[in-house]
N, C-alpha and C positions, 0 to 999 in steps of 0.2 A: 611714237606708239610705245606702251609701256611693255617691257620684257615680261613673257609667262613666268609665274611660280610653279614649281613642283608639287608646293604644299597644297594638301587638301584640307579645306576649311570646312568643317563640320558645322551645321545649324546649331545655334544654341537652343537649348531645350527652355521652354517657359515653366511657369510654375505647375500649370496644369501637366505639361508633360513630363515633368521629373516625378509628378504624383501618379500619373499612367506606368512611368518606368518601376517605380517603386511597387505598386500594386501587383504588376505582373512578374517581379520576384519575389514578392511575399506568397502569391499563389499559386506559384508553379509547384508540381510534384516533388521536385527536388528539396524545394525549400520545406516541403512539409515534413519528408523524411528527416530531413536535418534537423528539424525542430523537435521530432519525435525521438530521435537519438539523444538531442541535447536535454530533453526532459528527463529521460532514463538517467543520464549521467547526472544532472541536477539532484536526482532523487537518492543517489548513492550516500551523502553525508547524513540523510535520515536514519541510514542504517548503521552508520559508523559513530555516530555521537547520539547521546540520550536526547530525547524531545520532551518539552514541557508539556506538550498535548498528551503524551502517552506514558513518559517516565520522569514525572517531576522529582521523584526520589533520586533516581541517577542522575539526573540534572544537578541537584545540591551536592551529592557525593563528589562528582566531577568538578565543581568549583571547590569544594573542600581539598581534593587531592591536586588540583593544577590551578593555584592560585595566580599564576602570571598567564598562562595559557588561556584560561576559560573567558575572561573579559575581552581578549582579542577574538575567540571564535564568536562571543556571543554580539560582538559588533559587525560581524558578518551574518549573523541570524542562524547559525549553524545549529542552534538549539531549538529554532522555531522553522524548519526547512520548508515545510508544506504550506506555511502562512507568511514566508518572507517575500519581499518586495521582488527579489529576482526570480525566483520560484512562479510568482504568479505573472511576471511579465511572458515569460517563456508558454506557460501556459495558456495567457490570452492570445499570444501571436499565433499558436498552434491552432487555435479554436478558429481564429480569423483565416488563416492559411487554409484550412481544411475546408470551411464555408466557401471560399473562394475557388477551391480545386474542384469542388462537387457539383455548385450550381450551375456552371458553364458545361459540364459534363453531362448533367442530367439533359438540357437542352439539344447538345450535340447526339446524344443517345436517343431521344425520342424521335428527332428528326430521320436518324438511321433506321429508326424502327417502321417509320412510315414511306420509306423511300424504296423504290425497286431495287433488286441485286443489280451489280454492274454488267454491262452488255459482254457479250461473248467474244474471247480472244481470237484473231484470225489464224493464229499458228500454235496448236495443241502441243508441239513439241519441245517447245520452249517453257512449257509447264512443268513444275517438278515432279508431277505424277501424270502419267496420261497412258492411255491405252485404245485401243480400235478392234472392231471385228465387222463381219460382212453377214447380212441379213437378207431373207429374201421377203421381208414382211414389207409393208406399205409403209410408208413415210408417216401417215397420220396414225396408224396403230403404234408405231414406234413412238412417237411424242407424246401419246396418249398414256402407254405404260410407264412411259420414263417419269412422266410428271407424276403419276400416281406412286410410282415407286419414291420418289425423292421426296414427295410429301409425307409417307410414311415414316421417312427417316428424319422428319423434324425440318426439312428444307422449306425455306421460302421460294417459289419459283414463279418466272417469269418468261414469257418466249419473246427472244428476239430473231425473227425470220429476215432473209434478206433472198435477194430474187436468184440464187444459185444454191442456198441451202437453208435448212430450216434447224433453229438452236433453241435450246434451254439454258437460262441461268438459275443458279439456285444458291441461295446462302443459309447457314445455319451457324448457331453460336452465340447468338446476342445475349442469350443468358449469362454467357461469362462476364460480358460488360455489366450486365445488370446487378448480378453478384459484387463486381468489384464496387459499383456506386453503392449497394446495400452496404457493402462493408465500410467504405468510408463514411456514408452516412450513420452508421451504427457507431461508429468513433466519435464522431460530432457528439451523437446522444450520449455517449459514455460522458464526454466531458461538459456537457450540460448538466445531467444529472449529479455528476460528481460537485459541480459547483453549487447547483442547487442543494444536494443533500449536505453541504458544508456549511452554506448558507443559512439553513433552517434548522440544523441540528446543534448539537453541543458534543464536548466530550469532556468528563469530569472525572476525578479520582478521589478516592476516599480509604484511608487505612484503619481497620478497626481490628482489635483482637478478640480472643475468645471471649465470649459473654457480652461483648457490647455490640449495640446495634446502629443502624444507620437509616437515617430518615432522608427520602428523596424531596431535600428541600433546599433553596439555594445556600442558606448558610451553612449546610452539614456538610459541603464538600471541602475537602483540603485543597483543592485546583479546580477551577471552572474556565472552560474556555468555550464561551457560546458562540454561534454563528451570527452574522450579521442581522440576519432577520429573526433570530430566535426571540421567544416571548417566554419570561419566564413564569408566567402563569399557565402555561401550559405543560409544566412539569407534572408526570403522573403520581398521584399519591400513594405511597407504600413504604413500609420500612423492611429491612433486612437485618436480622441478626446472626452472628457467627456463632453457633453451636461448639462446632470442633473443626480443627485443621489438621489432615492427616497426611503424611508424606511415607512414601515407601522408598527404601533405599535397597540399591543392589547389594548383596551380602554374598552372593556365591563365586561371581567372577571375579579371580584375584586381580585383574588388570582394571577393573571397574567399581571397585569397593567404595561404598558412600555416593555413588552416582545416584541422583533421585529417577525413579521410573514412573512414579504418578504421584500426583496431587489431588486433593479430594478435600472441597469444603463444604460441609454440613451446613445449612442453614435454615433458619426459620422466616418466612416471608409473611408479612401483615398486608393485604390489599385493603383499600377504603371499603368499609362496609362489609367485609369478609373475614370469615374465619382463619386463623392462622393455618400455614401448612408448611410442610417440609419440602426441602428442595437440596440439590446437590449442583455445586460448581466445579467444573473441571477445565484445566486448561484445552484450549480449541472447542471446548463445549460450554458455551455462555448460558447464562438464565437470562430468558427473555420475560419481561414484566411489562406490560403496556406496550408503549413503543419505544422502550429502552432495552439495550442488551447489556448485561452485567459479566463483565470478563474477568477471569482470575490472573492479576497480571504479576504479582512477586509475592513473596511472604518474608517471614523471618521470626524472631524473637522478640518478647517485649516485656524486661524485668519490671518485677513489680517492687517498688522502692518506696521506705517511709524514713524520712528526715525529722530527727525530734532536738529540740532546744536543751541547754544544760539541764533544765528543770524537768524533762521527760515530755514536754507538751510537741504534740506533732504539729510540726509546720509545713509539712509536704508528705502527701501519700499520692502515688499515682501510678499506673501502669505506662511505661515508655518505651515505643517501640525502637529498637535498634537496627541501624543499617547495615547489612551482610556486606562483608568485605573481601570474603574470598568463597569457594566452593565450600569449603569445610563450616560455613557461617559464623567465622568469626566478627564480631558486629561492633558497631561504635555508636554510642549514643550521649546525649548530655541531659544533666539535670540542671536548671537554673533556680537560685535560691535568692530572689531580690528581697524577700521580706522574711520576718519572722525570728532570724539569728541577728546578733550584733554585728555582723560582716556580710555584704552580699558576697554569696559563694557560688562557683559554678565547677560541677562535678562532670568531668570527662570520663564516660565509661568505657570500659571493653568486656564483652561477654563473650566466653569460650563455651560452646555448650559440650564439647567433651576435650577439657583441659589436658594440657602437656606441655613439658617445659625443655627447651633446645638446651643445647651446649652453653650458649650464651647467656643462660638464665632467663630468656624472654619466654613469655607464655604464647601458646598456639592452640587453635584447635585441629585435633586429629581428626574428628568425624562430625558430620553435621548433625547428627542426632542428639538429644538428652540423654547421655550416659553419664557424665560426670560434670555438669555444668559449673562454673565459677564466673564471679563478677568481680572486676577490679575498677577502682577510681584514682583518677588524679585529681587533686583538690586546687582550686584556684581561688584567691579571694581579692576585691577591689571592685571595679565599678563594670557592671555587665553591660552597660550601655543602652540599657532599656528606657531611660527617661528621655534620650536624643531626638526622638520622633521619628528614626530611623527605623525601616522594618528589619527585623533580625530572623533568621533563620532558625528554627526550633531543634534542628540537627546540627548547628555549628555554634562555638563559643568565640566570641572577640576577645581575646585575651590581651590586647593591645595596652590596656589600663588595669592590668590585672598581676598578682604575684602568684606564682607557683607555689603551693606549700608542700605536695608529695610528688614522688615519681622521679625520673631522670634529673639530674644537675641539682637536687635539692638534699637535705640531710635525712628526709623521712621517707621510706617504700611507700609503694602505692597501696591504697587501702584492699585488700584481697576479702572477699565474701564467698561463701557457700550459703546455699538457700538456707533460710531460717536463722543466718547469722547476724549478729550486729557488731559493727566497729566504732569505736570513738573518732570523732573527725579531730583533726589537729588543732593546737591552741585552745582546749576545750571548748570549741565552739557546738558540740553538741555530738549526736551519734547517726549513724546510718544504718539500716537495716535493708539486707535482701529476702523479702518476703517469698517470693518464688517467681516463677517464670511462666508466661503463656506464650502462644504461637499468634502472630498476625499476618493478616492478608492484605495485600494492596488490589484494590477493586478499581476497574476501568468502567464507567458507566458511559454509555455512548448511544446517542440518539440519531441516527440518519434517514430521515423520512424517505429519500429518494434510493435508498439501497437495492429494493426490488427492481427499480427501472434500470439501474447500474446493471443489475445481473442480465436482464433481459437484452438490454443493449450490448453488453459483453457477448452473452451466448449468440445474440443476432450476428455479431462481426465474425464470430469464429466460425458459423455454420455458413454465412455468406462467402467467406474466404475457401473453405474447403468446398464449397459449391462451385465456386468459378474455376478451381483450380482442376476439375475432372470433367470441363466443358471445354472441348476443342472448339476454335473459329475456324471453319472452313467454307471454302465456294467452290462450286462443281460446275462444270458446263458440259452440255450433250448436243452433239452437232451430229445431224442426219442429211447426208448427200448421198441420195440415190438409196444404193445398197449398202454403202458404206458408213459405220456409226462410229463416232470418237468419243470420247469419256477423257474429259481432263479436271485435275483439281488442284487447288492453291490453299495453303494453310496459313493463316495470319502469323503464328509463331511456329517454333520447331515442332514438327509432328511426325514422329519417325513411323507411324502408322497409316502414313497417308496412302502409301502404294497399295498397302492391302485393302483400304476400304474402296479404291479405287479398282481393285481387283475383284472386291464384293459385289458392288454395284454392276461391274459388267456381267460378273457369272450370273446374278439375279435377272437382269434385263435379257440375257439370252435365254434363260428358263422360260421368261414370261413370254418371250417372242418365239420360242420353240425352234431357236437356233442351235 
């Protein structure tokens, strides 16, 4: 006879068993709450780093200022957080977990609504709230008045009589669970509509300066992020021209001088087959055109630059948006001249709306408005890399194959220009003129066909949550034995008013019985 072992041998789970275990873990409320918290944490990088879908200029500036760190962050999709694989995986798991939580609870709740209240306990003294009184009324009258009183208070009532006493069992508060189920179902609705909206909509950006127009066509966007199911033929035809852009700065508070207090973009809108009309775009006050919303995303300055060859012929003339670098709108931009001169040139420009000079001799802007503007250029010559077949950013200059002609570590100072001035390029390559400066705005054009449904489900979830919080779940029993009447109550959760409710029931019942 073999000796007995103290080890417990657990049965091995089959593939189906493991699937059931994983499904139970995934669809538990604890997992759903954990995934909801994880989704909130996963969204944090979206506010810490600029996103290509909403701030492509910021992404470009981040790559220019963090050349070593930016590629590493980009490998983890931190500039596309909400479209990343890891964020989508959390989103999908949360969606499945919520459905797995809600569906079984709906079936359980439906059965609970159809079932009778539980039987009356034998010992009311064990209940957390109970009271009793003596009456001369008959048992039938006590039961009738008690049943009517409980139903007026919203209880479901069922009689449970025994040979020695007559009892009523009552229960209320099922709407609390209904509110919980509606809350979770609304969360599922939010997830579904957000997914549908992102799949059928798009997000695009366009930078326009004063006097420039933008047409709502696919090729007119600077960046365009369509949803999986988006159809380009569904774009609403219209044009938007920026007439003027006005910024109001704080001038009275000495601790906030130069802080912007208001942005206003005055535009002219031209819809298809309609007359032009004036409109205004402000921060948090988008312009609604057709099924798209146009948001004011950013702003800055766009210097007007003209470059001529040694014979005075114009080889370049354009208005170039410069990217702001600080709160006083010191801005950086690039002018690339691949043709028209004897050498390929790249001009790295720095624009100062209100120029000042520090002790080290470096220029900086001391105020964000156009009080004393100045434009400086560092000149580079060599291969711009435009013929390599590799996309190049219009806001950055690849100087790996170029030679610096002006600025630090050269024998020539940077070119310095005031509005209307012209300076000669080094080595007799030509001249550059600072014609003036305009303001530009960065527009975010957004289409979300499900945003109305998202709002509906969000409000439904909030309302059902508040609704369920103020509905107590209680069970009440009334027992009549001869002239003795007992009332007891039990709450599903902590209910500090339970004793008071029992006292109210006893008082009303005694009043109706004339006791």
